[in-house]
C-alpha positions as CSV (number, residue, x, y, z in Angstrom):
1,M,-161.1,-25.6,72.7
2,E,-162.9,-22.3,72.8
3,N,-162.8,-21.9,69.0
4,E,-164.1,-25.3,68.4
5,K,-167.0,-25.1,65.9
6,I,-170.5,-26.5,66.8
7,S,-171.2,-29.6,64.7
8,V,-174.6,-29.8,63.1
9,L,-176.4,-32.5,61.2
10,L,-179.3,-31.4,59.0
11,V,-182.2,-33.8,58.8
12,D,-184.8,-33.0,56.2
13,D,-186.4,-34.9,53.4
14,H,-186.3,-32.0,51.0
15,S,-182.8,-31.3,49.4
16,M,-183.6,-27.7,48.7
17,V,-184.1,-27.1,52.5
18,R,-181.0,-28.8,53.3
19,M,-179.0,-26.9,50.8
20,G,-180.3,-23.5,52.0
21,L,-179.6,-24.3,55.6
22,K,-176.1,-25.7,54.7
23,A,-175.4,-22.5,52.7
24,Y,-176.3,-20.2,55.6
25,L,-174.9,-22.1,58.4
26,G,-171.7,-22.9,56.6
27,S,-171.0,-19.1,56.3
28,L,-170.9,-18.8,60.2
29,P,-167.5,-18.9,61.9
30,D,-168.6,-21.1,64.8
31,I,-171.0,-23.6,63.3
32,E,-170.1,-26.5,60.9
33,V,-172.4,-28.8,59.0
34,I,-170.9,-32.2,59.2
35,G,-173.7,-34.1,57.4
36,E,-177.2,-34.3,55.8
37,A,-179.8,-36.8,56.1
38,G,-183.0,-37.2,54.1
39,T,-184.8,-39.9,56.3
40,G,-185.1,-40.4,60.0
41,A,-183.3,-43.8,59.8
42,E,-180.4,-42.2,57.8
43,A,-180.3,-39.6,60.6
44,V,-179.9,-42.2,63.4
45,R,-177.1,-43.9,61.4
46,M,-175.2,-40.8,60.9
47,V,-175.5,-39.7,64.5
48,A,-174.1,-43.0,65.6
49,D,-171.0,-42.4,63.3
50,L,-170.6,-38.5,63.7
51,T,-171.9,-37.7,67.1
52,P,-173.0,-34.2,66.2
53,D,-173.4,-31.6,68.8
54,V,-176.8,-30.6,67.4
55,V,-179.3,-32.1,65.0
56,L,-181.8,-29.9,63.1
57,M,-184.7,-32.3,62.7
58,D,-187.6,-32.2,60.3
59,L,-190.8,-34.1,61.6
60,L,-192.7,-35.4,58.6
61,M,-190.5,-37.7,56.5
62,P,-191.0,-40.9,54.7
63,G,-190.4,-44.1,56.7
64,M,-189.1,-43.3,60.2
65,D,-190.4,-39.9,61.2
66,G,-188.8,-37.2,63.2
67,V,-190.3,-38.1,66.5
68,E,-188.9,-41.7,66.3
69,A,-185.6,-40.5,64.9
70,T,-185.4,-38.0,67.9
71,R,-186.1,-40.8,70.4
72,Q,-183.5,-43.1,69.0
73,I,-180.9,-40.3,68.5
74,R,-181.3,-39.3,72.2
75,R,-180.9,-42.9,73.4
76,I,-177.5,-43.6,71.3
77,S,-176.1,-40.2,71.6
78,P,-177.5,-38.4,74.9
79,A,-174.9,-35.6,74.4
80,T,-176.4,-34.6,71.0
81,Q,-179.3,-31.9,71.3
82,V,-182.2,-32.0,68.9
83,I,-183.8,-28.9,67.4
84,V,-187.2,-29.6,65.7
85,L,-187.3,-27.3,62.7
86,T,-190.8,-27.8,61.3
87,S,-193.8,-26.1,59.7
88,Y,-196.3,-27.6,62.3
89,H,-197.2,-26.1,65.6
90,E,-200.2,-28.5,66.4
91,D,-200.4,-30.5,69.6
92,E,-200.1,-33.8,67.9
93,H,-196.7,-32.8,66.7
94,I,-195.5,-30.7,69.7
95,F,-196.0,-33.1,72.6
96,P,-194.6,-36.2,70.9
97,A,-191.5,-34.4,69.8
98,I,-191.0,-33.0,73.3
99,R,-191.6,-36.4,74.9
100,A,-189.2,-38.0,72.5
101,G,-186.4,-35.7,73.8
102,A,-186.3,-32.7,71.6
103,L,-184.7,-29.8,73.4
104,S,-186.1,-27.0,71.2
105,Y,-189.0,-26.7,68.9
106,V,-189.0,-23.9,66.3
107,L,-190.9,-23.2,63.0
108,K,-189.4,-22.8,59.5
109,D,-190.3,-19.3,59.2
110,I,-187.7,-18.4,61.8
111,D,-185.2,-15.8,61.2
112,P,-181.9,-17.1,60.1
113,D,-180.1,-15.3,62.8
114,E,-182.5,-16.6,65.5
115,L,-182.0,-20.1,64.1
116,A,-178.1,-19.8,64.6
117,E,-178.7,-18.5,68.1
118,T,-181.0,-21.5,68.8
119,I,-178.2,-23.7,67.7
120,R,-175.8,-22.0,70.0
121,R,-178.1,-22.2,72.9
122,A,-178.9,-25.8,72.3
123,H,-175.2,-26.6,72.4
124,A,-175.3,-24.9,75.8
125,G,-178.1,-27.1,77.0
126,E,-180.7,-24.1,76.6
127,A,-184.0,-24.6,75.1
128,V,-185.8,-22.3,72.5
129,L,-189.4,-22.7,71.7
130,N,-191.6,-20.9,69.3
131,P,-194.0,-18.7,71.2
132,R,-197.2,-20.6,70.1
133,V,-195.4,-23.9,71.1
134,A,-194.3,-22.5,74.5
135,A,-197.9,-21.3,75.2
136,R,-199.2,-24.7,74.4
137,L,-196.8,-26.4,76.8
138,V,-197.5,-23.9,79.6
139,Q,-201.3,-24.5,79.3
140,E,-200.8,-28.3,79.2
141,F,-198.5,-27.9,82.4
142,H,-201.1,-26.1,84.2
143,G,-203.9,-28.2,83.0
144,S,-205.7,-25.5,81.2
145,G,-205.8,-27.2,77.8
146,A,-209.2,-27.6,76.2
147,Q,-208.9,-31.4,76.8
148,A,-206.5,-34.0,78.0
149,P,-203.8,-35.1,75.6
150,N,-204.8,-38.2,73.6
151,P,-202.3,-40.9,74.6
152,F,-202.8,-42.7,71.2
153,Q,-202.4,-39.6,68.9
154,E,-198.8,-40.7,68.0
155,L,-200.3,-44.1,66.6
156,T,-201.1,-44.5,63.0
157,E,-204.5,-45.9,62.1
158,R,-203.0,-49.3,61.4
159,E,-201.1,-49.3,64.8
160,L,-204.5,-48.5,66.5
161,E,-206.0,-51.5,64.6
162,V,-203.2,-53.8,65.9
163,L,-203.6,-52.4,69.4
164,R,-207.3,-53.2,69.3
165,Q,-206.4,-56.7,68.2
166,I,-203.8,-57.1,71.1
167,A,-206.6,-55.9,73.6
168,A,-208.8,-58.6,72.2
169,G,-206.2,-61.2,73.2
170,K,-205.1,-62.2,69.7
171,N,-201.6,-63.5,68.8
172,N,-199.5,-62.2,66.0
173,R,-200.7,-64.9,63.5
174,E,-204.3,-64.0,64.2
175,I,-203.8,-60.4,63.9
176,A,-201.9,-60.9,60.6
177,G,-205.0,-62.8,59.4
178,A,-207.6,-60.3,60.6
179,L,-205.7,-57.4,59.1
180,F,-204.6,-59.2,55.9
181,I,-200.8,-58.3,56.7
182,S,-197.8,-60.5,57.3
183,E,-196.7,-61.4,60.8
184,K,-193.4,-59.6,60.2
185,T,-195.6,-56.4,59.7
186,V,-197.5,-57.2,62.8
187,K,-194.3,-57.5,64.9
188,T,-192.9,-54.1,63.4
189,H,-196.2,-52.4,64.3
190,I,-196.2,-53.8,67.9
191,T,-192.6,-52.5,68.3
192,N,-193.6,-49.1,67.3
193,I,-196.8,-49.2,69.6
194,L,-194.7,-50.2,72.7
195,S,-192.0,-47.5,71.9
196,K,-194.6,-44.7,71.2
197,L,-196.5,-45.5,74.4
198,H,-193.5,-46.2,76.5
199,L,-194.7,-49.8,77.3
200,A,-192.7,-52.9,78.1
201,D,-194.8,-55.7,76.5
202,R,-198.0,-56.5,74.7
203,T,-199.7,-57.2,78.0
204,Q,-199.2,-53.7,79.2
205,A,-200.4,-52.5,75.9
206,A,-203.7,-54.4,76.3
207,V,-204.1,-53.1,79.8
208,F,-203.5,-49.6,78.7
209,A,-205.9,-49.9,75.9
210,W,-208.5,-51.1,78.3
211,K,-207.9,-48.3,80.9
212,S,-207.6,-45.5,78.3
213,G,-211.0,-46.5,76.7
214,I,-209.8,-47.4,73.4
215,V,-211.5,-50.7,73.7
216,R,-213.8,-52.0,76.4
217,R,-212.6,-55.1,78.0
218,D,-216.0,-56.7,77.9
219,S,-216.2,-56.3,74.3
220,T,-213.0,-58.4,73.8
221,T,-214.5,-61.5,75.0
222,S,-217.5,-63.5,73.9
223,D,-220.3,-64.7,75.8
């Protein structure tokens, strides 16, 4: 139907932000806020239940962050478009979000009317990028960035430690002992590493670590 409203899910760990967005978007005749989530994991569950047209996604949240939530949302509901709405425009936030499947990337200082238009364009499959974000993506596309993107920038310090242990040929029990964490936690870190680096298994992760220089292969073996 032509007059069917665009359904939107709000994802932000600050309730005041969600309240303000809901108040404004709820006043528009063609947009309907059908849910709110305060965490990435909650957002994924709600998308599975509600299948919104558009998700407004914050990036930095406790637990599952906006990048991983975006990745999972795009997998379970390809028709749902994700708009990143954040305060951050640095490379370490932009590139992971776009790679995860976000269609648009705008900053929280955006004009309300522009945000509404961004939602409408996302519903139509059209991307909107903050000018600073767009400039960085263009520079990266043309290879004119100051340096090549760090493939490990999405990993936490703990995940990097686990990756180094994997590259050293250690099993989960050995990694747990070396880092003083449980084997269950090790498994969780490995799952996150493979997901963030788009790899199939720990062997690929080890090879990737060697080739990318995070660890030298000769340093993982003893003489």
